[in-house]
C-alpha positions as CSV (number, residue, x, y, z in Angstrom):
1,M,0.0,0.0,0.0
2,T,1.3,3.4,-0.9
3,R,2.0,6.2,1.5
4,A,-0.9,8.2,0.0
5,R,-3.3,5.3,0.4
6,R,-2.3,4.8,4.0
7,M,-3.4,8.4,4.6
8,D,-7.0,7.7,3.5
9,P,-8.3,7.3,7.0
10,V,-6.6,10.5,8.1
11,V,-8.0,12.3,5.1
12,R,-11.5,11.0,5.9
13,A,-11.2,11.9,9.6
14,V,-9.9,15.4,8.9
15,G,-12.6,16.0,6.2
16,H,-15.3,14.8,8.7
17,D,-13.9,17.2,11.3
18,E,-14.0,20.1,8.9
19,R,-17.6,19.3,7.9
20,E,-18.7,19.1,11.6
21,H,-17.1,22.5,12.2
22,A,-18.8,23.9,9.1
23,A,-22.2,22.7,10.3
24,R,-21.5,24.2,13.8
25,L,-20.6,27.5,12.1
26,A,-23.8,27.4,10.1
27,E,-25.8,26.7,13.3
28,C,-24.1,29.6,15.1
29,G,-24.8,31.9,12.1
30,Q,-28.5,31.0,12.3
31,R,-28.5,31.8,16.0
32,V,-27.0,35.2,15.3
33,A,-29.6,35.9,12.6
34,D,-32.4,34.8,14.9
35,A,-31.1,36.9,17.8
36,E,-30.7,40.0,15.5
37,Q,-34.3,39.5,14.3
38,R,-35.6,39.1,17.8
39,L,-33.8,42.3,18.9
40,A,-35.1,44.2,16.0
41,E,-38.6,43.1,16.8
42,L,-38.2,44.1,20.5
43,E,-36.8,47.5,19.6
44,K,-39.6,48.2,17.2
45,Y,-42.2,47.1,19.7
46,Q,-40.5,49.3,22.3
47,A,-40.5,52.3,20.0
48,D,-44.1,51.7,19.0
49,Y,-45.1,51.4,22.7
50,A,-43.2,54.5,23.6
51,S,-44.8,56.4,20.8
52,G,-48.2,55.2,22.0
53,L,-47.3,56.5,25.5
54,H,-46.6,60.0,24.1
55,S,-49.9,60.0,22.2
56,R,-51.8,58.9,25.2
57,T,-50.1,61.4,27.4
58,A,-51.0,64.2,25.1
59,A,-54.6,63.0,25.2
60,G,-54.5,62.8,28.9
61,I,-54.2,59.6,31.0
62,S,-54.5,58.8,34.6
63,A,-51.6,58.4,37.0
64,T,-52.2,54.7,37.2
65,E,-52.2,54.3,33.5
66,M,-49.0,56.3,33.3
67,R,-47.3,54.2,36.0
68,D,-48.4,51.0,34.1
69,F,-47.1,52.3,30.8
70,R,-43.7,53.2,32.4
71,A,-43.5,49.9,34.2
72,F,-44.1,48.1,30.9
73,L,-41.6,50.2,29.1
74,A,-39.0,49.4,31.8
75,R,-39.7,45.7,31.3
76,L,-39.4,46.2,27.5
77,S,-36.1,48.0,28.0
78,E,-34.8,45.1,30.2
79,A,-35.9,42.6,27.5
80,V,-34.0,44.7,24.9
81,R,-30.9,44.7,27.1
82,T,-31.2,41.0,27.7
83,Q,-31.6,40.3,23.9
84,Q,-28.5,42.6,23.2
85,R,-26.5,40.4,25.6
86,L,-27.8,37.2,24.0
87,L,-26.9,38.7,20.6
88,A,-23.4,39.6,21.7
89,Q,-23.0,36.0,23.1
90,A,-24.3,34.5,19.8
91,R,-21.8,36.6,17.8
92,A,-18.9,35.6,20.1
93,E,-19.9,31.9,19.7
94,H,-20.2,32.4,15.9
95,E,-16.7,34.0,15.8
96,A,-15.3,31.1,17.8
97,A,-17.0,28.6,15.5
98,R,-15.6,30.4,12.5
99,E,-12.1,30.2,13.9
100,A,-12.5,26.5,14.7
101,W,-13.7,25.9,11.2
102,R,-10.9,27.9,9.7
103,R,-8.3,25.8,11.6
104,A,-10.1,22.5,10.6
105,A,-10.2,23.6,7.0
106,Q,-6.5,24.5,7.1
107,R,-5.7,21.1,8.5
108,A,-7.7,19.5,5.8
109,R,-5.9,21.5,3.1
110,S,-2.5,20.7,4.6
111,I,-3.3,16.9,4.6
112,D,-4.6,17.1,1.1
113,H,-1.5,18.9,0.0
114,V,0.7,16.2,1.5
115,V,-1.3,13.4,-0.1
116,E,-1.2,15.2,-3.5
117,R,2.6,15.6,-3.2
118,W,3.0,11.9,-2.2
119,Q,0.8,10.9,-5.1
120,A,2.9,12.9,-7.5
121,E,6.1,11.4,-6.1
122,E,4.6,7.9,-6.4
123,R,3.5,8.6,-10.0
124,I,7.0,9.8,-10.9
125,H,8.6,6.7,-9.3
126,R,6.0,4.4,-11.1
127,E,6.8,6.1,-14.4
128,R,10.5,5.7,-13.9
129,R,10.1,2.0,-13.1
130,E,8.0,1.6,-16.2
131,Q,10.6,3.4,-18.3
132,I,13.3,1.2,-16.8
133,D,11.2,-1.9,-17.6
134,I,10.7,-0.7,-21.2
135,D,14.4,0.1,-21.6
136,E,15.3,-3.4,-20.2
137,R,12.9,-5.1,-22.6
138,A,14.2,-3.1,-25.5
139,L,17.7,-4.0,-24.6
140,Q,16.9,-7.6,-24.2
141,L,15.1,-7.6,-27.6
142,T,18.1,-5.9,-29.2
143,R,20.5,-8.5,-27.7
144,A,18.2,-11.3,-28.8
145,R,18.2,-9.9,-32.4
146,T,21.9,-9.5,-32.5
147,R,22.5,-13.1,-31.4
148,H,20.5,-14.5,-34.2
């Protein structure tokens, strides 16, 4: 078995590792997109609710309604801050997954490069052996002809 063929299990393992990291990167990317969407929805809802408070205040509302509006706005603000933290965490995980995938892809490329180099060397050696065999046969044929 050639050196390049003996590397087949390594090539498969490294390729599998790279694919797993790529899948993890895609999952993390989806979590970032979901967190961004959720944050945008919360911020829009918060802005709409605050706008409603200003309209209602201009029309005149009771102190109880004002307190309830403000309490709800405070809860919305906390939800926005929580979502911002979740988004930051998702982005950090995405970046870590990107770096892990990059390293796995680099390992796979390195192994592929080594295997390709070995295959090229093996091809050159095989071609040299074949040429030597052809030369020997030609020499034997020439000797056989000159004897007769």
